[in-house]
C-alpha positions in Angstrom: 2.8 -45.7 9.9 -0.4 -44.1 11.3 -3.5 -44.3 9.1 -5.2 -41.0 8.5 -8.7 -42.5 7.9 -9.7 -45.4 10.1 -13.5 -45.4 9.5 -14.0 -48.9 10.9 -12.7 -48.2 14.4 -13.0 -44.5 14.4 -15.9 -43.0 12.4 -14.3 -39.5 12.5 -11.1 -39.0 10.6 -8.1 -38.1 12.7 -7.1 -35.4 10.2 -10.2 -34.3 8.4 -8.4 -31.3 6.8 -5.9 -33.7 5.2 -8.3 -36.5 4.2 -8.7 -35.2 0.6 -5.2 -34.1 0.0 -3.2 -36.0 -2.6 -0.7 -38.4 -1.1 2.8 -37.0 -0.9 5.7 -38.8 -2.7 6.7 -42.1 -1.2 9.0 -41.5 1.8 12.6 -42.5 1.2 13.6 -45.6 3.2 14.6 -44.7 6.7 18.3 -45.0 7.3 19.6 -47.2 10.1 20.4 -44.3 12.3 16.8 -43.5 13.0 15.4 -47.0 13.6 14.0 -47.7 17.1 12.8 -50.7 18.9 9.1 -51.5 19.4 8.1 -50.7 23.0 7.5 -53.9 25.0 9.1 -53.4 28.4 7.4 -53.7 31.8 8.2 -50.1 32.5 6.5 -49.0 29.4 3.4 -51.0 30.3 3.3 -49.5 33.8 3.6 -45.9 32.5 0.8 -46.6 30.0 -1.4 -48.0 32.7 -0.8 -45.0 34.9 -1.8 -42.6 32.1 -5.0 -44.4 31.3 -5.9 -44.7 35.0 -5.7 -40.9 35.4 -7.4 -40.1 32.1 -4.3 -38.3 30.8 -2.9 -37.7 27.3 0.7 -37.6 26.3 2.4 -36.0 23.3 4.5 -39.2 23.2 1.4 -41.1 22.0 -0.5 -38.4 20.2 2.4 -37.2 18.1 3.9 -40.7 17.5 7.2 -39.9 19.1 9.9 -42.5 18.1 11.4 -42.3 21.6 8.3 -43.5 23.5 9.7 -46.9 24.3 12.9 -45.6 25.8 11.2 -42.8 27.8 8.2 -44.7 29.1 10.5 -47.6 30.2 12.2 -45.0 32.5 8.7 -43.7 33.5 9.4 -40.4 31.7 6.4 -38.9 29.9 5.4 -35.5 28.4 1.9 -34.7 29.6 -0.4 -33.1 27.0 -3.1 -31.0 28.6 -6.4 -29.6 27.4 -7.5 -32.6 25.4 -6.2 -34.6 22.4 -7.7 -32.4 19.7 -5.9 -29.4 18.2 -7.5 -26.4 16.5 -4.5 -26.1 14.2 -3.6 -28.2 11.2 0.2 -28.2 10.8 1.4 -30.2 7.9 4.0 -32.1 10.0 1.9 -33.0 13.1 0.1 -36.2 13.9 -2.0 -34.8 16.7 -5.8 -35.0 16.0 -7.4 -31.9 14.4 -10.9 -30.6 15.1 -13.1 -28.7 17.5 -11.9 -29.6 21.1 -14.2 -30.2 24.0 -14.4 -28.2 27.2 -11.5 -28.1 29.6 -11.4 -30.7 32.4 -11.1 -28.7 35.6 -9.7 -31.8 37.4 -6.9 -32.3 34.9 -4.3 -30.1 36.6 -4.7 -32.1 39.9 -4.5 -35.4 37.9 -1.3 -34.3 36.3 0.1 -33.3 39.7 -0.9 -36.7 41.2 0.6 -38.6 38.3 3.8 -36.7 38.6 4.1 -37.7 42.3 3.2 -41.3 41.5 5.9 -41.5 38.8 8.4 -39.9 41.2 9.6 -37.5 38.5 12.5 -35.2 39.2 11.6 -33.1 36.1 8.3 -33.0 34.1 7.4 -31.6 30.7 3.9 -30.3 30.2 2.7 -29.4 26.7 -0.7 -28.9 25.1 -2.7 -28.8 21.9 -3.4 -25.4 20.4 -6.6 -24.0 21.8 -7.4 -21.1 19.6 -11.1 -21.5 20.7 -10.2 -20.3 24.2 -10.0 -16.6 25.1 -6.6 -17.1 26.7 -5.4 -20.0 24.5 -5.3 -22.1 27.7 -2.8 -20.0 29.6 -4.7 -20.3 32.9 -5.0 -24.0 32.5 -1.2 -24.2 32.1 -0.8 -22.0 35.2 -3.2 -24.2 37.3 -1.3 -27.3 36.2 2.1 -25.8 37.2 0.6 -24.9 40.6 -0.9 -28.4 41.0 2.4 -30.1 40.3 4.1 -27.9 42.9 1.4 -28.9 45.4 1.7 -32.7 44.8 5.4 -32.9 43.9 7.1 -29.9 45.3 10.6 -31.2 44.5 9.9 -31.6 40.8 11.2 -29.1 38.3 8.7 -28.0 35.6 9.2 -27.4 31.9 6.3 -26.1 29.8 6.2 -26.5 26.0 3.5 -24.0 25.0 1.5 -23.0 21.9 2.2 -19.5 20.5 -0.8 -17.9 22.1 -1.3 -16.0 18.8 -3.7 -13.0 19.3 -4.2 -13.9 23.0 -3.3 -10.7 24.8 -1.9 -11.3 28.3 -1.7 -15.1 27.9 2.0 -15.4 28.0 2.2 -13.3 31.2 -0.2 -15.7 33.0 2.1 -18.7 32.3 5.3 -16.9 33.1 3.8 -15.6 36.4 3.3 -19.3 37.4 7.1 -19.6 37.3 7.9 -22.8 35.4 11.6 -23.6 35.5 11.9 -23.9 31.7 9.7 -22.1 29.1 9.9 -23.9 25.8 8.2 -22.9 22.5 9.3 -24.5 19.3 9.9 -22.5 16.1 9.6 -25.9 14.3 11.1 -24.8 11.0 12.8 -21.9 9.1 10.7 -18.9 8.1 10.6 -19.8 4.4 8.8 -23.1 5.2 6.1 -21.6 7.5 3.3 -21.3 4.9 3.6 -25.0 3.9 4.6 -26.5 7.2 3.1 -24.3 10.0 0.5 -22.2 8.2 -1.5 -21.1 11.3 1.6 -19.6 13.0 3.9 -16.7 12.4 7.7 -17.0 12.7 8.4 -13.6 14.2 5.5 -13.8 16.6 7.0 -17.1 18.0 10.4 -15.5 18.2 9.0 -12.5 20.0 7.2 -14.8 22.4 10.5 -16.3 23.5 12.1 -12.9 23.8 9.3 -11.6 25.9 9.7 -14.5 28.4 13.2 -13.2 29.2 11.9 -9.7 29.5 9.4 -10.8 32.0 11.7 -13.1 34.0 15.4 -12.9 33.0 16.2 -15.9 35.3 13.8 -18.2 33.5 15.4 -20.7 31.2 14.1 -20.6 27.6 14.2 -23.3 25.0 13.2 -23.8 21.4 13.6 -26.4 18.6 13.4 -27.0 14.9 13.1 -30.0 12.7 15.2 -30.7 9.6 14.3 -32.5 6.5 11.4 -30.3 5.4 13.3 -28.6 2.5 15.2 -26.0 4.5 18.7 -24.8 3.5 21.7 -24.9 5.8 22.1 -21.2 5.8 18.5 -20.8 6.9 19.2 -23.1 9.9 22.1 -20.9 10.9 19.9 -17.8 10.6 17.4 -19.3 13.0 20.2 -19.9 15.4 21.1 -16.2 15.2 17.5 -15.2 15.6 17.1 -17.3 18.7 20.3 -16.0 20.3 19.1 -12.5 19.6 16.0 -13.5 21.7 18.4 -14.7 24.4 17.2 -18.3 24.1 19.3 -20.7 26.2 18.6 -24.2 24.8 18.3 -25.3 21.2 17.1 -28.7 20.0 17.4 -29.9 16.4 15.9 -33.2 15.2 14.9 -35.1 12.1 11.4 -34.7 10.8 9.6 -38.0 10.3 6.5 -38.2 8.2 3.5 -39.6 10.1 1.4 -40.4 7.0 1.5 -39.7 3.2 -1.1 -37.0 3.8 1.5 -35.1 5.8 4.5 -33.1 4.5 7.0 -35.3 2.8 10.5 -35.9 4.1 12.7 -34.1 1.7 15.9 -35.4 3.2 17.3 -37.5 6.0 20.2 -35.6 7.5 23.1 -37.8 8.6 24.4 -37.8 12.2 27.7 -36.0 11.3 25.7 -33.0 10.0 23.8 -32.8 13.3 27.1 -32.9 15.1 28.4 -30.0 12.9 25.3 -28.0 13.7 25.7 -28.6 17.4 29.3 -27.3 17.3 28.1 -24.2 15.4 25.2 -23.6 17.9 27.5 -23.8 20.9 29.9 -21.3 19.2 26.9 -18.9 18.8 26.4 -18.9 22.5 23.7 -21.4 23.4 24.1 -22.8 26.9 22.7 -26.2 25.8 22.3 -27.9 22.5 20.8 -31.2 21.6 21.1 -32.1 17.9 20.7 -35.6 16.5 18.3 -37.5 14.2 16.1 -38.7 17.2 16.3 -35.5 19.2 12.9 -34.3 20.3 12.0 -31.3 22.6 11.3 -33.5 25.6 13.7 -36.3 25.1 16.1 -36.5 28.1 14.6 -33.3 29.4 15.5 -34.0 33.0 19.1 -34.8 32.3 19.4 -31.8 30.0 17.9 -29.5 32.5 20.6 -30.4 35.0 23.2 -29.8 32.4 21.6 -26.5 31.5 21.7 -25.2 35.1 25.4 -26.3 35.3 26.2 -24.5 32.1 24.7 -21.2 33.4 26.5 -21.5 36.7 29.8 -22.1 34.8 29.2 -19.1 32.5 28.9 -16.7 35.5 
């Protein structure tokens, strides 16, 4: 479990806004179906070395993803651009919070070079929230997309963006750069936003996804939620309907795991059979692609899933 305050090795707390919160209730014991192996493979070590050599951040590390061992062994990684410090303070997230530094103008090229070195067929690029920037970092996303296309022209690109709340024109900048998949996660149901995602607005995020399809109907769109935060089943089904109304193609549903006791507690661990039931319902509602399991994350198996997504669209025509 990650420690919120490590004042010996890091004089600044990782989550200063959470440091004085009371501890949440002790997390229930993790069931066997969400236990993962410690990453120790040679492939993991090679991917780690490449990230450090290029001065890159990954959401795999910063958010404490449980799938990091599996993905990095295969040299799959989700690049996190615009630094490692987020301007938001979501109750579920383990990414560091604070005032970010200036953007690195060389970062897009470094991401492109690393993509080529890893030989990736598909890449996922995400970022911290940058509410301090006039465009929320949209131009940096666009520059990164273009750099990947320069260094690795055969690689397909998926972006997982912030909500660009109150950043007029930002979405259009990213869509104009033509990523193959535009992903923005709703994260949870509307009733949980104030406690889980207080800096965001559910209907703004939903409208963002809808707007992508208005700007480019051919672009694949994707969104995901976590379960175990106190939501009701009927609320999950309503989110599915909302996303289909926005013409979203791909839905992911995964189990929330509490990074520390200063974060939102795990209210419930959903068993695998309930994930399977939700997957069946989601397909019946019209999603082209659904990934729903305890360890599902937005970028997990993204390359394989993109191939299946394209095939599903072709079959539906």
